[in-house]
MDTraj code that builds the backbone (N, CA, C; nanometers):
import mdtraj as md
import numpy as np

residues = "MET GLY ASP GLU SER GLY LEU VAL GLY GLN ASP VAL VAL LEU ASP THR ARG GLY PRO LEU VAL TYR ILE GLY ARG LEU ALA ARG ILE ASP GLU HIS PHE TYR GLU VAL GLN ASP VAL ASP VAL HIS ASP MET LEU GLU SER GLN THR THR LYS GLU ARG TYR VAL LEU GLU ALA ARG LYS PHE GLY VAL LYS LYS ASN ARG ARG SER VAL LEU VAL ARG LYS ALA GLU VAL VAL SER LEU SER ARG LEU GLU ASP VAL ILE GLU TYR".split()
xyz = np.array([
    [9.5016, 19.8920, -5.9622],
    [9.3889, 19.8593, -5.9344],
    [9.3295, 19.9210, -5.8259],
    [9.3908, 20.0457, -5.7333],
    [9.3496, 20.1114, -5.6371],
    [9.4033, 20.0631, -5.4816],
    [9.3220, 20.0641, -5.4163],
    [9.3594, 20.0175, -5.2590],
    [9.3283, 19.8924, -5.2586],
    [9.4241, 19.7620, -5.3025],
    [9.3209, 19.6315, -5.2781],
    [9.3680, 19.6151, -5.1719],
    [9.4554, 19.6181, -5.0988],
    [9.4784, 19.5979, -4.9228],
    [9.3716, 19.5732, -4.9083],
    [9.2427, 19.6449, -4.8908],
    [9.1109, 19.6387, -4.8006],
    [9.0182, 19.4835, -4.8420],
    [9.0792, 19.4446, -4.9485],
    [8.9923, 19.3185, -4.9782],
    [9.0661, 19.1807, -4.9310],
    [9.2108, 19.2047, -4.8290],
    [9.2604, 19.1304, -4.7562],
    [9.1638, 19.0727, -4.6689],
    [9.1425, 18.9083, -4.6564],
    [9.0572, 18.8436, -4.6000],
    [8.9108, 18.8339, -4.6112],
    [8.8884, 18.8792, -4.7425],
    [8.7584, 18.8077, -4.7981],
    [8.7697, 18.7765, -4.9270],
    [8.6622, 18.7010, -4.9425],
    [8.6485, 18.6240, -5.0509],
    [8.6737, 18.6831, -5.1765],
    [8.7293, 18.6968, -5.2607],
    [8.7656, 18.7600, -5.3914],
    [8.7606, 18.6266, -5.4933],
    [8.6981, 18.7028, -5.6445],
    [8.7595, 18.6544, -5.7543],
    [8.8658, 18.7322, -5.8468],
    [8.9759, 18.6276, -5.8862],
    [9.0159, 18.6988, -5.9912],
    [9.0556, 18.6073, -6.1144],
    [9.0198, 18.7395, -6.1767],
    [8.9784, 18.6736, -6.3232],
    [9.1249, 18.6884, -6.4474],
    [9.1572, 18.5840, -6.5073],
    [9.3157, 18.5917, -6.5522],
    [9.2852, 18.6370, -6.7056],
    [9.3863, 18.6321, -6.7485],
    [9.4008, 18.6818, -6.9120],
    [9.4016, 18.5240, -6.9983],
    [9.3677, 18.4489, -6.9144],
    [9.3530, 18.3069, -7.0263],
    [9.2418, 18.2357, -6.9514],
    [9.2777, 18.1130, -6.9277],
    [9.1423, 18.0431, -6.9268],
    [9.0677, 18.0188, -6.7425],
    [9.2238, 18.0403, -6.6660],
    [9.1443, 18.0380, -6.5498],
    [9.0862, 18.1442, -6.4741],
    [9.0483, 18.1246, -6.3386],
    [8.9497, 18.2014, -6.2675],
    [8.9825, 18.1449, -6.1420],
    [9.0108, 18.2546, -5.9985],
    [9.0109, 18.1851, -5.9012],
    [8.9284, 18.2553, -5.8253],
    [8.8693, 18.1622, -5.7166],
    [8.7722, 18.2574, -5.5998],
    [8.8038, 18.1732, -5.4792],
    [8.8462, 18.2423, -5.3748],
    [8.8700, 18.2557, -5.3034],
    [8.8886, 18.3173, -5.1769],
    [8.9829, 18.3338, -5.0347],
    [8.9463, 18.4153, -4.9695],
    [9.1153, 18.5060, -4.9768],
    [9.1541, 18.6015, -5.0298],
    [9.2192, 18.6705, -5.0176],
    [9.3147, 18.7067, -4.8937],
    [9.4328, 18.5980, -4.8673],
    [9.5251, 18.5940, -4.7738],
    [9.6726, 18.7641, -4.7871],
    [9.6709, 18.7160, -4.8776],
    [9.8156, 18.8639, -4.9035],
    [9.8627, 18.8810, -5.0213],
    [9.8803, 19.0220, -5.0281],
    [9.9401, 19.0320, -5.1395],
    [10.0946, 19.1280, -5.1381],
    [10.1480, 19.0656, -5.2283],
    [10.2990, 19.1529, -5.2280],
    [10.3715, 19.1909, -5.3908],
    [10.4468, 19.2170, -5.3967],
    [10.4759, 19.3186, -5.5041],
    [10.4228, 19.2242, -5.6435],
    [10.4467, 19.0910, -5.6212],
    [10.4113, 19.0113, -5.7472],
    [10.3131, 18.9150, -5.7768],
    [10.2730, 18.8904, -5.6315],
    [10.1550, 18.7841, -5.6213],
    [10.0562, 18.8157, -5.5397],
    [9.9884, 18.7505, -5.5805],
    [9.8106, 18.7448, -5.4949],
    [9.8078, 18.5702, -5.4011],
    [9.8554, 18.6033, -5.2803],
    [9.7802, 18.4635, -5.1950],
    [9.6486, 18.4392, -5.1804],
    [9.5936, 18.3674, -5.2204],
    [9.4186, 18.3000, -5.1985],
    [9.4303, 18.1803, -5.1595],
    [9.3878, 18.1488, -5.0341],
    [9.3648, 18.0398, -4.9641],
    [9.2287, 17.9757, -4.9875],
    [9.1830, 17.8391, -4.9180],
    [9.1012, 17.8206, -4.9726],
    [8.9898, 17.8623, -5.1091],
    [9.1009, 17.8059, -5.2220],
    [9.0302, 17.8757, -5.3002],
    [8.9870, 17.7830, -5.4437],
    [8.9120, 17.8172, -5.5342],
    [8.8574, 17.7356, -5.6488],
    [8.9283, 17.7500, -5.7539],
    [9.0436, 17.6795, -5.7993],
    [9.0971, 17.7132, -5.9151],
    [9.0090, 17.6237, -6.0029],
    [8.9705, 17.7339, -6.1140],
    [8.8851, 17.6632, -6.2229],
    [8.9752, 17.7066, -6.3597],
    [8.9810, 17.6133, -6.4541],
    [8.9788, 17.6399, -6.6393],
    [8.9109, 17.6096, -6.6421],
    [8.8486, 17.6908, -6.7565],
    [8.7293, 17.7549, -6.8530],
    [8.7610, 17.6695, -6.9852],
    [8.8902, 17.5896, -6.9815],
    [8.8783, 17.5237, -7.1146],
    [8.8137, 17.3551, -7.0629],
    [8.8249, 17.3626, -6.9460],
    [8.7610, 17.2013, -6.8984],
    [8.6017, 17.2504, -6.8692],
    [8.5497, 17.3200, -6.9185],
    [8.3981, 17.3263, -6.8559],
    [8.3453, 17.3777, -6.9482],
    [8.1797, 17.3690, -6.9780],
    [8.1199, 17.4361, -7.0901],
    [8.0628, 17.4965, -7.0231],
    [8.0714, 17.5992, -6.9540],
    [8.0244, 17.7410, -6.9141],
    [8.0819, 17.8556, -6.9426],
    [8.0868, 17.9911, -6.9332],
    [8.1575, 18.1164, -6.9346],
    [8.1922, 18.1423, -6.7781],
    [8.3231, 18.2037, -6.7836],
    [8.3710, 18.2722, -6.6171],
    [8.2258, 18.3616, -6.5732],
    [8.1468, 18.4184, -6.6426],
    [8.0493, 18.4877, -6.5529],
    [7.9524, 18.4026, -6.5121],
    [7.9095, 18.3108, -6.5721],
    [7.8351, 18.2283, -6.5136],
    [7.9260, 18.0902, -6.3802],
    [7.9892, 18.0671, -6.4152],
    [8.0821, 18.0324, -6.3422],
    [8.0477, 18.0936, -6.1816],
    [8.1117, 18.2237, -6.1895],
    [8.1645, 18.2934, -6.0885],
    [7.9923, 18.3267, -6.0410],
    [7.9016, 18.3098, -6.0935],
    [7.7751, 18.3710, -6.0372],
    [7.7345, 18.2050, -5.9639],
    [7.7660, 18.1244, -6.0196],
    [7.7216, 17.9950, -5.9584],
    [7.7860, 18.0351, -5.8063],
    [7.9302, 18.0156, -5.8059],
    [7.9961, 18.0346, -5.7250],
    [7.9278, 18.1481, -5.5927],
    [7.8839, 18.2349, -5.6561],
    [7.8478, 18.3469, -5.5212],
    [7.7029, 18.3162, -5.4914],
    [7.6526, 18.2032, -5.5501],
    [7.5152, 18.1600, -5.5457],
    [7.5199, 18.0344, -5.4322],
    [7.5870, 17.9487, -5.4605],
    [7.5679, 17.8058, -5.4022],
    [7.7467, 17.7700, -5.3317],
    [7.8205, 17.8909, -5.3472],
    [7.9466, 17.8845, -5.2155],
    [8.0803, 17.7804, -5.3455],
    [8.1755, 17.8553, -5.2756],
    [8.3069, 17.8581, -5.3646],
    [8.3352, 17.6567, -5.3089],
    [8.3726, 17.6573, -5.4384],
    [8.4129, 17.4634, -5.4054],
    [8.5649, 17.4846, -5.4364],
    [8.6070, 17.4502, -5.3212],
    [8.7714, 17.4870, -5.3001],
    [8.8308, 17.3196, -5.3329],
    [8.9330, 17.3502, -5.4336],
    [8.9863, 17.2522, -5.4447],
    [9.1302, 17.2885, -5.4113],
    [9.2236, 17.3849, -5.3393],
    [9.3283, 17.4157, -5.3221],
    [9.3318, 17.4839, -5.1838],
    [9.4397, 17.4260, -5.1088],
    [9.4413, 17.5162, -4.9927],
    [9.4794, 17.6667, -5.0020],
    [9.6113, 17.7060, -5.0778],
    [9.6558, 17.8233, -5.1137],
    [9.7257, 17.8057, -5.2645],
    [9.6764, 17.9002, -5.3177],
    [9.8028, 17.9310, -5.4217],
    [9.8461, 18.0835, -5.4636],
    [9.9603, 18.1338, -5.5387],
    [10.0395, 18.2337, -5.5545],
    [9.9620, 18.2286, -5.6860],
    [9.8591, 18.3674, -5.7309],
    [9.8770, 18.4227, -5.8538],
    [9.9202, 18.5225, -5.8506],
    [10.0008, 18.5069, -6.0167],
    [10.1284, 18.6051, -6.0154],
    [9.9768, 18.7569, -6.0823],
    [10.0375, 18.8303, -6.0025],
    [9.9192, 19.0044, -6.0517],
    [9.9481, 19.0234, -6.1847],
    [10.0469, 18.9813, -6.3000],
    [10.0492, 19.0273, -6.4169],
    [9.9576, 18.9439, -6.5132],
    [9.8859, 18.8724, -6.4532],
    [9.8277, 18.7971, -6.4954],
    [9.6474, 18.7881, -6.5014],
    [9.6426, 18.8813, -6.4006],
    [9.5011, 18.9150, -6.3265],
    [9.4553, 19.0268, -6.4402],
    [9.3299, 19.0229, -6.4570],
    [9.2636, 19.1186, -6.5664],
    [9.1804, 19.2059, -6.4572],
    [9.0806, 19.1621, -6.3583],
    [8.9796, 19.1855, -6.2514],
    [9.0198, 19.1154, -6.1147],
    [9.0211, 19.2005, -6.0576],
    [8.9747, 19.1800, -5.8783],
    [8.8282, 19.1873, -5.8333],
    [8.7731, 19.1025, -5.7503],
    [8.6609, 19.1750, -5.7156],
    [8.6297, 19.1104, -5.5812],
    [8.5449, 19.1649, -5.4956],
    [8.4758, 19.0623, -5.3978],
    [8.3820, 18.9829, -5.4538],
    [8.3648, 18.8412, -5.3838],
    [8.2896, 18.7945, -5.4315],
    [8.1284, 18.8382, -5.4282],
    [8.1104, 18.8786, -5.2727],
    [7.9815, 18.9708, -5.2642],
    [7.9570, 19.0414, -5.3669],
    [8.0660, 19.1652, -5.4359],
    [8.0071, 19.2335, -5.5082],
    [7.9616, 19.2105, -5.6393],
    [7.9642, 19.0438, -5.6868],
    [7.9056, 18.9658, -5.8069],
    [7.7710, 18.9848, -5.7425],
    [7.7011, 19.0550, -5.8921],
    [7.5465, 19.1020, -5.8819],
    [7.5093, 18.9706, -5.9489],
    [7.3947, 18.9148, -5.8925],
    [7.3106, 18.8201, -5.9142],
    [7.1958, 18.8423, -6.0195],
    [7.2059, 18.8079, -6.1455],
    [7.1035, 18.8271, -6.2600],
    [6.9915, 18.7744, -6.2746],
])
top = md.Topology()
chain = top.add_chain()
for i, resn in enumerate(residues, 1):
    res = top.add_residue(resn, chain, resSeq=i)
    for name in ("N", "CA", "C"):
        top.add_atom(name, md.element.get_by_symbol(name[0]), res)
traj = md.Trajectory(xyz[None], top)
């Protein structure tokens, strides 16, 4: 994924292979996990919207924090980006 260490301390979006999307502040990266704080863990199976629309709403209206901290297994993440890099359309 390149030099992801530059994202530490920033609000990010972690899209996973499954139905979960994580939006919050990237606190730490180690060999196997991303630690995300002040995070919205959202299960798309419990939603009537797409991941893309959900992320756009978080960008526009703010992160709906429901966890102080989570560890996300790197092997499950298919994309990692800064929340501010999400383009509103």
